[in-house]
MITI-323976 format. One record per residue (C-alpha): residue in three letters; y, z, x. Coordinates in nm, 3 decimals, decimal comma. Layout:
BEGIN
aa|yy|zz|xx
ALA|Y|Z|X
...
END
This chain:
BEGIN
aa|yy|zz|xx
MET|11,445|11,087|3,818
SER|11,175|11,225|3,593
GLU|10,836|11,348|3,718
GLU|10,666|11,044|3,570
GLU|10,916|10,805|3,735
THR|10,862|10,976|4,069
PHE|10,488|10,940|4,033
TYR|10,502|10,564|3,967
ARG|10,753|10,514|4,244
SER|10,515|10,681|4,489
CYS|10,218|10,479|4,361
ARG|10,413|10,156|4,395
ALA|10,520|10,246|4,748
ALA|10,159|10,314|4,851
TYR|10,033|9,994|4,689
LEU|10,298|9,781|4,857
SER|10,207|9,926|5,192
VAL|9,876|9,740|5,160
PHE|9,956|9,442|4,940
ARG|10,246|9,198|4,936
SER|10,297|9,249|4,565
SER|10,189|9,489|4,287
LEU|10,064|9,180|4,108
VAL|9,788|9,145|4,364
ASN|9,451|9,291|4,276
ILE|9,242|9,528|4,491
ALA|8,942|9,317|4,595
SER|8,719|9,558|4,790
ARG|8,628|9,923|4,841
GLU|8,796|9,911|5,176
GLN|9,126|9,799|5,024
LEU|9,099|10,072|4,759
CYS|9,037|10,333|5,030
LEU|9,334|10,214|5,235
ALA|9,570|10,213|4,935
LEU|9,461|10,566|4,836
GLN|9,519|10,686|5,190
GLN|9,871|10,546|5,173
ALA|9,919|10,752|4,858
GLY|9,839|11,069|5,053
LEU|9,472|11,097|4,951
ASP|9,162|11,103|5,166
PRO|8,891|10,968|4,936
SER|8,531|11,057|5,006
GLN|8,249|10,811|4,968
ARG|8,153|10,985|4,646
THR|8,504|10,936|4,512
LEU|8,506|10,569|4,610
ASN|8,162|10,520|4,454
LYS|8,288|10,676|4,131
TYR|8,557|10,413|4,084
TRP|8,420|10,115|4,276
THR|8,077|10,067|4,120
PRO|7,829|9,783|4,193
ARG|7,978|9,600|3,892
THR|8,336|9,629|4,011
THR|8,488|9,304|4,145
GLN|8,855|9,394|4,139
MET|9,112|9,655|4,031
ASN|9,475|9,620|3,934
PHE|9,780|9,834|3,995
ASP|9,728|10,021|3,665
ASP|9,373|10,120|3,775
PHE|9,511|10,240|4,107
CYS|9,774|10,457|3,938
GLU|9,511|10,614|3,714
ILE|9,292|10,704|4,014
VAL|9,587|10,859|4,197
ARG|9,672|11,059|3,887
LYS|9,317|11,199|3,866
GLU|9,238|11,251|4,236
LYS|9,477|11,518|4,352
PRO|9,547|11,552|4,727
THR|9,329|11,807|4,901
ALA|9,522|12,139|4,928
GLN|9,538|12,316|5,262
SER|9,399|12,632|5,099
GLU|9,091|12,443|4,981
LEU|9,020|12,316|5,328
LEU|9,063|12,656|5,482
LYS|8,825|12,802|5,227
CYS|8,557|12,554|5,329
PHE|8,602|12,621|5,700
LYS|8,588|12,999|5,651
LYS|8,241|12,967|5,508
ILE|8,131|12,819|5,841
ASP|8,331|13,068|6,052
VAL|8,077|13,350|6,048
ASN|8,269|13,595|6,271
GLY|8,605|13,518|6,112
ASP|8,799|13,454|6,435
GLY|8,962|13,133|6,312
PHE|8,757|12,907|6,534
ILE|8,442|12,698|6,494
THR|8,231|12,574|6,782
HIS|8,142|12,210|6,822
SER|7,772|12,280|6,762
GLU|7,842|12,480|6,443
LEU|8,057|12,204|6,295
HIS|7,820|11,929|6,409
LYS|7,529|12,103|6,237
VAL|7,712|12,132|5,906
LEU|7,884|11,792|5,895
THR|7,582|11,590|5,998
SER|7,329|11,759|5,771
LYS|7,500|11,856|5,442
GLY|7,700|11,679|5,174
GLU|7,842|11,344|5,280
LYS|7,692|11,339|5,625
MET|7,916|11,236|5,917
SER|7,809|11,059|6,225
PRO|7,824|11,242|6,564
GLU|8,111|11,011|6,656
GLU|8,312|11,119|6,353
VAL|8,253|11,488|6,436
ASN|8,370|11,417|6,796
ASP|8,689|11,255|6,660
ILE|8,773|11,569|6,463
PHE|8,737|11,781|6,773
ALA|8,946|11,539|6,974
LEU|9,222|11,587|6,724
ALA|9,210|11,963|6,676
ASP|9,060|12,107|6,996
CYS|9,397|12,152|7,164
ASN|9,271|12,380|7,442
ARG|8,968|12,160|7,516
ASP|8,749|12,472|7,512
GLY|8,489|12,338|7,274
LYS|8,629|12,533|6,978
LEU|8,813|12,396|6,678
ASP|9,118|12,583|6,553
TYR|9,061|12,498|6,192
ASN|9,395|12,646|6,077
GLU|9,570|12,392|6,301
PHE|9,330|12,115|6,187
CYS|9,403|12,183|5,820
ARG|9,777|12,179|5,887
LEU|9,747|11,846|6,070
PHE|9,527|11,701|5,797
VAL|9,767|11,783|5,514
SER|10,082|11,689|5,708
THR|9,930|11,353|5,808
ALA|9,853|11,267|5,447
GLU|10,211|11,361|5,347
ARG|10,351|11,154|5,636
CYS|10,154|10,849|5,508
ARG|10,301|10,894|5,163
ARG|10,658|10,935|5,293
ALA|10,628|10,636|5,526
ALA|10,522|10,418|5,235
LEU|10,827|10,532|5,032
GLU|11,063|10,473|5,324
LYS|10,923|10,124|5,371
LEU|10,982|10,044|5,006
GLU|11,336|10,181|5,004
ALA|11,423|9,983|5,315
ASP|11,310|9,652|5,170
THR|11,560|9,557|4,897
LYS|11,379|9,235|4,811
LEU|11,048|9,415|4,775
LYS|11,203|9,666|4,540
ARG|11,351|9,393|4,323
GLN|11,050|9,166|4,299
ASN|10,805|9,441|4,217
PHE|11,025|9,636|3,984
GLY|10,865|9,774|3,670
SER|10,835|10,089|3,462
GLU|10,590|10,345|3,343
SER|10,399|10,327|3,015
GLU|10,579|10,388|2,691
ARG|10,453|10,692|2,508
ALA|10,252|10,624|2,198
PRO|10,292|10,833|1,882
LYS|10,087|11,151|1,875
GLY|9,748|11,093|1,717
SER|9,731|10,724|1,787
LEU|9,456|10,559|1,990
SER|9,696|10,423|2,250
HIS|9,717|10,748|2,445
GLY|9,521|10,666|2,760
ILE|9,484|10,405|3,027
THR|9,690|10,098|2,960
PRO|9,453|9,803|2,928
PRO|9,504|9,483|3,131
PRO|9,745|9,254|2,953
GLU|9,614|8,988|2,729
THR|9,611|8,674|2,943
PRO|9,357|8,431|2,798
GLN|9,461|8,166|3,052
ARG|9,283|8,317|3,353
SER|9,358|8,041|3,605
ASP|9,562|8,275|3,822
PRO|9,402|8,612|3,906
GLU|9,736|8,751|4,010
SER|9,916|8,672|3,685
ALA|9,875|9,013|3,523
PRO|10,167|9,255|3,533
ARG|10,139|9,590|3,700
LYS|10,282|9,927|3,604
GLU|10,572|10,037|3,820
SER|10,862|10,279|3,817
ARG|11,232|10,254|3,755
SER|11,508|10,505|3,804
SER|11,725|10,542|3,498
SER|12,029|10,544|3,723
ARG|11,956|10,196|3,855
PRO|12,165|9,908|3,705
SER|11,993|9,682|3,456
SER|11,718|9,478|3,619
ALA|11,856|9,161|3,459
ARG|12,183|9,175|3,648
GLY|12,228|8,915|3,913
ARG|11,931|8,712|3,779
ARG|11,901|8,405|3,570
SER|11,817|8,579|3,246
SER|11,757|8,500|2,881
VAL|11,828|8,759|2,618
SER|11,635|8,740|2,292
SER|11,832|8,752|1,973
PRO|11,820|9,121|1,893
PHE|11,702|9,217|1,544
THR|11,622|9,539|1,368
MET|11,331|9,576|1,127
GLY|11,333|9,823|0,846
ALA|11,083|10,099|0,800
SER|10,746|9,997|0,654
GLY|10,760|9,980|0,283
SER|11,024|9,708|0,298
LYS|10,939|9,445|0,042
SER|11,000|9,153|0,284
GLY|10,680|8,961|0,355
LYS|10,484|9,160|0,098
LEU|10,126|9,050|0,036
VAL|10,067|8,990|-0,336
GLU|9,722|8,927|-0,486
PRO|9,692|8,617|-0,703
LYS|9,669|8,680|-1,075
SER|9,316|8,696|-1,222
LEU|9,172|8,751|-0,873
GLN|8,884|8,944|-1,029
ASP|8,765|8,613|-1,178
TRP|8,760|8,428|-0,845
HIS|8,448|8,374|-0,633
HIS|8,421|8,634|-0,355
SER|8,249|8,673|-0,016
SER|8,290|8,964|0,225
THR|8,178|9,054|0,574
LYS|8,240|9,332|0,823
GLY|8,307|9,333|1,194
CYS|8,460|9,540|1,470
PHE|8,706|9,509|1,755
TYR|8,548|9,654|2,071
LEU|8,723|9,743|2,397
GLU|8,554|9,618|2,711
GLU|8,562|9,819|3,033
ASP|8,842|9,595|3,163
GLY|9,050|9,635|2,849
GLU|8,958|9,300|2,689
ILE|8,904|9,310|2,314
VAL|8,584|9,163|2,176
SER|8,498|9,082|1,816
LEU|8,269|8,872|1,604
GLN|8,391|8,530|1,493
TYR|8,298|8,372|1,162
ARG|8,234|8,037|0,997
LEU|8,374|7,986|0,647
HIS|8,229|7,711|0,428
ILE|8,434|7,587|0,130
PRO|8,221|7,354|-0,089
ARG|8,521|7,188|-0,255
THR|8,901|7,200|-0,244
SER|9,024|7,534|-0,375
THR|9,303|7,786|-0,361
VAL|9,187|8,060|-0,125
PHE|9,303|8,421|-0,078
LEU|9,170|8,591|0,233
THR|9,245|8,930|0,386
ILE|9,146|9,149|0,681
ARG|9,183|9,526|0,703
PRO|9,048|9,816|0,908
LEU|8,734|9,978|0,768
ASN|8,773|10,344|0,675
LEU|8,455|10,534|0,762
SER|8,592|10,878|0,681
GLN|8,387|11,067|0,429
ALA|8,655|11,329|0,368
GLU|8,855|11,272|0,050
GLY|9,214|11,171|0,123
LYS|9,152|11,145|0,496
SER|9,167|10,815|0,688
SER|8,988|10,716|1,006
PRO|9,223|10,722|1,310
TRP|9,201|10,348|1,367
MET|9,347|10,260|1,029
ALA|9,688|10,206|1,196
VAL|9,544|9,933|1,421
ASP|9,695|9,596|1,336
THR|9,462|9,312|1,234
ALA|9,501|8,938|1,179
LEU|9,286|8,633|1,099
PHE|9,344|8,283|1,235
ILE|9,206|8,000|1,020
VAL|9,102|7,717|1,246
THR|8,918|7,385|1,226
GLY|8,718|7,260|1,522
ASN|8,381|7,156|1,653
GLU|8,085|7,359|1,767
ARG|8,187|7,343|2,133
LYS|8,522|7,505|2,048
ASP|8,706|7,288|2,302
ASP|8,917|7,118|2,037
SER|9,068|7,308|1,745
ASN|9,351|7,292|1,498
LEU|9,527|7,597|1,356
VAL|9,540|7,578|0,978
SER|9,722|7,906|0,916
PHE|9,700|8,280|0,977
THR|9,749|8,610|0,791
GLU|10,119|8,687|0,798
LEU|10,177|8,888|0,480
ARG|10,099|9,256|0,458
ASP|10,017|9,527|0,209
ARG|9,989|9,858|0,399
GLU|9,692|9,816|0,642
LYS|9,581|9,488|0,480
PHE|9,695|9,148|0,611
GLY|9,641|8,832|0,406
TRP|9,705|8,463|0,337
THR|9,699|8,250|0,025
GLY|9,678|7,870|0,030
GLU|9,473|7,564|-0,040
LEU|9,173|7,470|0,174
GLY|8,994|7,140|0,148
ALA|8,615|7,116|0,132
GLY|8,455|7,176|0,472
ASP|8,392|7,433|0,744
TYR|8,649|7,657|0,906
TYR|8,647|7,922|1,176
LEU|8,791|8,268|1,098
LEU|8,905|8,434|1,418
PRO|8,987|8,808|1,400
PHE|9,267|8,928|1,623
THR|9,449|9,246|1,718
THR|9,748|9,275|1,951
GLY|9,614|9,573|2,149
CYS|9,930|9,771|2,088
ARG|9,736|10,043|1,911
LEU|9,386|9,992|2,035
LYS|9,377|10,069|2,405
LYS|9,157|10,228|2,666
GLY|9,152|10,602|2,643
ARG|9,124|10,836|2,936
LYS|8,778|10,898|3,073
PRO|8,609|11,185|2,890
VAL|8,666|11,533|3,014
GLY|8,409|11,807|2,945
LYS|8,042|11,783|2,871
GLN|7,870|11,529|2,647
ALA|7,777|11,616|2,291
GLN|7,410|11,695|2,234
LEU|7,220|11,402|2,087
VAL|6,868|11,532|2,061
TYR|6,690|11,866|2,054
ARG|6,337|11,999|2,033
THR|6,214|12,159|1,713
ASP|6,006|12,476|1,699
SER|5,695|12,256|1,717
GLY|5,823|12,094|2,038
GLU|5,902|11,754|1,881
LEU|6,226|11,571|1,951
ALA|6,481|11,534|1,670
LEU|6,831|11,385|1,641
THR|7,119|11,626|1,607
LYS|7,328|11,626|1,287
GLU|7,631|11,495|1,479
PHE|7,433|11,210|1,638
ARG|7,284|11,112|1,304
ALA|7,638|11,096|1,156
ALA|7,749|10,865|1,440
LEU|7,441|10,643|1,394
SER|7,508|10,627|1,019
ASP|7,861|10,502|1,090
ILE|7,731|10,249|1,341
PHE|7,484|10,127|1,079
GLU|7,775|10,091|0,832
VAL|7,964|9,873|1,086
ILE|7,677|9,644|1,187
ASP|7,553|9,599|0,829
LEU|7,779|9,298|0,802
ASP|7,703|9,197|0,443
GLY|7,712|9,558|0,320
ASN|7,375|9,547|0,144
GLY|7,252|9,864|0,308
LEU|6,995|9,680|0,521
LEU|6,990|9,521|0,866
SER|6,866|9,168|0,895
LEU|6,737|9,034|1,227
GLU|7,062|8,843|1,274
GLU|7,271|9,153|1,211
TYR|7,055|9,362|1,441
ASN|7,085|9,102|1,713
PHE|7,463|9,120|1,714
PHE|7,419|9,492|1,767
GLU|7,167|9,433|2,049
GLN|7,398|9,177|2,207
ARG|7,678|9,432|2,213
THR|7,477|9,726|2,345
SER|7,219|9,564|2,576
GLY|7,315|9,203|2,614
GLU|6,972|9,098|2,482
LYS|6,822|8,971|2,159
CYS|6,520|9,066|1,955
ASP|6,284|8,779|1,880
GLU|6,069|8,733|1,567
GLU|5,766|8,891|1,731
ALA|5,956|9,204|1,834
TRP|6,116|9,222|1,494
ALA|5,772|9,220|1,333
VAL|5,681|9,522|1,545
CYS|5,998|9,695|1,420
ARG|5,899|9,628|1,063
GLU|5,552|9,779|1,124
ASN|5,681|10,099|1,289
PHE|6,005|10,177|1,110
ASP|6,125|10,202|0,754
THR|6,209|9,859|0,614
LYS|6,286|9,694|0,281
LYS|6,270|9,324|0,210
ASN|6,177|9,269|0,577
GLN|6,505|9,431|0,682
LEU|6,569|9,762|0,859
THR|6,694|10,047|0,641
ARG|6,935|10,318|0,753
GLN|6,641|10,557|0,795
GLY|6,454|10,293|0,994
PHE|6,757|10,261|1,224
MET|6,748|10,641|1,280
GLU|6,374|10,622|1,357
LEU|6,432|10,345|1,608
ASN|6,680|10,559|1,802
LEU|6,450|10,858|1,787
MET|6,173|10,646|1,936
GLU|6,405|10,551|2,218
ALA|6,468|10,918|2,283
ASN|6,094|10,986|2,285
ASP|6,033|10,699|2,522
ARG|6,273|10,869|2,769
GLU|6,124|11,215|2,700
GLY|6,455|11,337|2,562
ASP|6,676|11,189|2,835
PRO|6,986|11,069|2,639
THR|7,114|10,832|2,907
ASP|7,020|10,512|2,721
LEU|7,148|10,653|2,395
TRP|7,485|10,712|2,555
VAL|7,489|10,355|2,681
THR|7,456|10,247|2,319
LEU|7,722|10,487|2,196
GLU|7,976|10,395|2,464
SER|7,915|10,025|2,403
MET|8,004|10,089|2,040
GLY|8,325|10,265|2,132
TYR|8,225|10,633|2,111
SER|8,351|10,913|2,334
TRP|8,149|11,202|2,468
ALA|8,269|11,402|2,166
LEU|8,100|11,141|1,942
GLU|8,439|11,014|1,821
LEU|8,502|10,642|1,769
VAL|8,801|10,594|1,999
GLU|8,758|10,251|2,159
ALA|8,677|10,037|1,862
CYS|8,819|9,940|1,526
PRO|8,580|9,834|1,243
PHE|8,727|9,589|0,992
VAL|8,646|9,407|0,664
VAL|8,715|9,038|0,589
ASP|8,737|8,933|0,222
VAL|8,756|8,573|0,104
TYR|8,828|8,472|-0,253
ALA|8,817|8,111|-0,380
GLU|8,933|8,009|-0,723
GLU|8,721|7,692|-0,765
CYS|8,401|7,754|-0,569
GLN|8,178|8,011|-0,397
PRO|8,295|8,061|-0,034
ALA|8,022|8,127|0,226
LEU|8,088|8,354|0,528
ALA|7,861|8,382|0,835
ALA|7,908|8,554|1,170
ILE|7,855|8,306|1,452
SER|7,938|8,471|1,785
LEU|8,054|8,788|1,963
ASP|8,343|8,666|2,177
SER|8,654|8,780|2,364
ALA|8,965|8,572|2,438
SER|8,790|8,245|2,352
LYS|8,975|7,920|2,403
MET|8,994|7,876|2,031
THR|9,147|8,222|1,968
SER|9,393|8,176|2,258
SER|9,492|7,835|2,133
ALA|9,539|7,969|1,779
MET|9,762|8,252|1,908
TYR|9,979|8,013|2,110
ARG|10,015|7,768|1,824
SER|10,099|8,038|1,568
VAL|10,382|8,165|1,786
ILE|10,510|7,822|1,892
THR|10,493|7,676|1,541
LYS|10,663|7,961|1,355
GLY|10,858|8,130|1,631
GLU|11,209|8,091|1,775
ALA|11,228|7,888|2,097
ARG|11,481|7,949|2,377
THR|11,488|7,849|2,742
VAL|11,522|8,101|3,020
LYS|11,862|8,058|3,187
GLY|11,830|7,860|3,505
SER|11,528|7,656|3,405
GLU|11,505|7,416|3,112
ASN|11,129|7,393|3,178
VAL|11,059|7,760|3,106
VAL|11,062|7,835|2,734
VAL|11,008|8,165|2,552
TYR|10,876|8,143|2,197
THR|10,922|8,457|1,987
TYR|10,747|8,506|1,649
ARG|10,810|8,805|1,423
ASN|10,682|8,935|1,093
GLU|10,707|9,274|0,923
ALA|10,445|9,430|1,149
ARG|10,482|9,279|1,493
VAL|10,671|9,057|1,740
SER|10,472|8,816|1,961
SER|10,609|8,609|2,246
VAL|10,462|8,326|2,447
ILE|10,599|8,184|2,773
ALA|10,552|7,811|2,831
ASN|10,599|7,694|3,189
LYS|10,645|7,315|3,165
SER|10,734|7,273|3,531
SER|10,505|7,163|3,816
HIS|10,526|7,493|4,000
LYS|10,447|7,854|3,904
VAL|10,727|8,084|3,802
THR|10,754|8,464|3,801
ILE|10,918|8,608|3,494
HIS|11,057|8,958|3,480
VAL|11,052|9,106|3,128
ASN|11,274|9,402|3,039
ASN|11,215|9,595|2,717
GLU|11,455|9,886|2,788
GLN|11,685|9,786|2,499
ASN|11,400|9,803|2,250
LYS|11,400|10,104|2,021
ASN|11,101|10,274|1,858
CYS|10,872|10,005|2,001
VAL|10,540|9,991|2,189
SER|10,429|9,686|2,388
SER|10,077|9,549|2,430
ARG|10,164|9,559|2,802
ALA|10,236|9,934|2,762
MET|10,536|9,892|2,994
ILE|10,910|9,893|2,954
ALA|10,950|9,635|3,231
PHE|10,703|9,417|3,409
ALA|10,661|9,084|3,590
ILE|10,432|8,799|3,497
GLU|10,340|8,493|3,698
VAL|10,291|8,180|3,489
PRO|10,100|7,890|3,654
PRO|10,245|7,538|3,625
ARG|10,208|7,359|3,290
THR|10,059|7,672|3,135
LYS|10,125|7,884|2,830
MET|10,080|8,262|2,845
VAL|10,108|8,545|2,599
CYS|10,401|8,744|2,725
GLN|10,358|9,050|2,504
HIS|10,318|9,179|2,151
ILE|10,558|9,448|2,018
MET|10,501|9,691|1,732
PRO|10,688|9,995|1,605
ILE|10,581|10,330|1,731
ASN|10,680|10,501|1,407
GLU|10,663|10,265|1,111
ARG|10,859|10,504|0,895
GLN|11,166|10,443|1,104
GLU|11,368|10,134|1,192
TRP|11,269|9,953|1,511
THR|11,478|9,719|1,724
TYR|11,353|9,437|1,945
SER|11,588|9,317|2,222
CYS|11,402|9,174|2,522
VAL|11,548|9,022|2,841
GLU|11,349|8,760|3,040
SER|11,458|8,671|3,392
ILE|11,325|8,425|3,649
LEU|11,263|8,606|3,982
PRO|11,360|8,416|4,297
END
């Protein structure tokens, strides 16, 4: 068993000592503390506060694993070092009064009762002195006993092992964005809070998880390396003579791993052949060098519907590909359509929390005035490029408000916008790039150089402490119409909307292969594939919920949007759910998809 497998096995054992299933979410600080204790940790209040903030409502098994990975158990040598600072005469003992004074007045203050409990445990001779060498030994051994007891409980319960079986994250290719925390799976139908899979371990020596179950094996297929001419996107002839509209946007990662992006309305004045594409936006200024997010997959769903978005119809979506560009060509009748950007999340995932200090954003000049650093100005320039949706080099009030909605959740009204125009550089009543810089400098001055609010903006836009764009993917949408001028307008900043979810389900169900899971004619797996990805949807047509175990171990050169080789997913009755999306890790090599779905008892 590898080190990584051992780690996840221990995490799963600790989690299942507190919860009936690794599909259950942690719902309180107390539950988090208890689960961490079962993992051999003794979290302080400061540690708990770091992960369970006032905004936290729940955590999943993936979150728990990440905390355990970061918060190493307290070593006996570290404890001894702390006690020796209190032991002035160096005799190996500390009096009750000495310890009481320190523990009730410094750091995370203990109550007198808690101090008495420590003495009751370690004052073996009842002489009012604490043998801290013995206490440290007991402390460390107790934590280890908790961890071992959790493992023994898991090993003794065969059913528990089977029902909560899973595997660790697949490793993404070096240099990709999917190198950190695995985001929660994409489950737009949120009727069941326990429906998300959790990351768990599997020994390679264990027999296949599908054995002895009612399982359904997908028809295996192998895709060639990218560059294959199948499904190639070809531009229509004389495209340069067609009418053209373009807009920009960005996929943003939320704290919980959800992906957010702008949605758009497309107006076609009269029936016309239309060619539309979406592609990542390269912001790199270096010749021949691409931005790291250029490998992120993108797609557009073309949908008709009403303003309330509770009833929609999928017209089509971008299936064909030319390198990083995905497109569609077809005829659209006169009217309004919604364009819904989408990415699978296979290559755009939460990264690890930043390590090291934050980059400097502002500094004081020789005259004592605040100024923006060169690196911060470069980041702001890129942000301006992304939020300048129409690409005219200016920010309109509408464009600026999408930025404000993303970074602060608020909007700027006409009166406030008039103040901006009076104080910052503008052109045609719109904010210039220089004016955008001045606005951020004013914010720094308002805080007397404190960069806290500036970092809120940067992190909301997907930037790391190193001022690298790591949790976002800017993109460009182009629409060409042969017979008329198409009109594009951003309408909302949304994540997992009903319309997008419905479009995803319908695209897979309409164009994918359908097969039932063995043992239940009412559970159907739909699998859609194109040159770039495989997407599967599970439809539970029965009147009761089912738990599906999904095994990807036969896949080769693949990464899943679930970031797991094996996982379980609970599907509520009469519900459709995205099972997973699969993409190649290395597009220059062949990749094989061969998935096994099983119904758990």
